[in-house]
N, C-alpha and C positions, 0 to 999 in steps of 0.2 A: 578549632571548631570544624567538625566534619562537613564535607560538602554534600549538598542534597542532590541525589540522583533520582530522576523520575523516569520510570519505564512504563511503556504503554504498548499494547498490541492492538492491531486493527485487521479485520478481514477485508480482503479486496479481491474479488474474482478468483476464489479458491486458493489464494495466497494469504499468508499472514505477514504483516509488517510489524517488525519489532522496533519500536521507536524509543531511543534513549536520549534524554537531556540531562547533562551533567551539571548545569547551573553556572559554569564558568565560561560560557560562550561556546562550548563544544557540544556537538550532538552527533548521533549516528542513526542510520536506518538500515536494518538488515531484512532482506526479503527471504522468507521461507516458502518455497514453492511446494506443490504436491510432490510426493516422492517420485512419480513418473516423469516429472519435468526437471529433475536435477537437485543439486545441493543448495543450501542457503548461501547468499552472497550479500556482501555489504555494498551499499550504494556509494559510489565515489562522487564528491561534489564536482560540478563542471567548472565553476568559476571560484574566485577567492571570496571569502566571507559569505559562503552559502548559508542561508537561514534554514531552520528546521523544515519550514513549509516548502522550501525549494527542494529539499531532499525527498520529502514525501511525494511531491508532485512528480519528481524525476523517477521515483520508484514506480509510481502508478503508470507513467508513460512507458517504462520498460515492460511492465506486466501487460499493458495493452498491446504492445508490439509482439510479444510472445503469444498471447491468447487470441490475437486477431480482433476484428471489430466486434463491438457489443451487439448481441442480438436485439432485434426490434421487439419491444414489449408487445405481448398479445393483447388483443381486445378482450375484455371480460365477456363471457357468454351470458346472454340474457336468460334469466330463469322465468318460467311461467308459460302461459299458453302462447303458441305461435298463431298469428292471424293469417 
């Protein structure tokens, strides 16, 4: 019986996360940055038995480190008459 492989992509701060779950307890996350920021790289697990969510969170932390702090959301402008 062939093994099921699930592949998903997610956008995060101008990067694309390529998430692959192979069904036998192995998974991988590849970060595809914009072309100006370098080549794709695979996220290496920090500890043993890293879960998929741990790899995704680690990838997001690496992206946040490269991109710097997130900008503060702007307040929406009020439409209508000003008093």
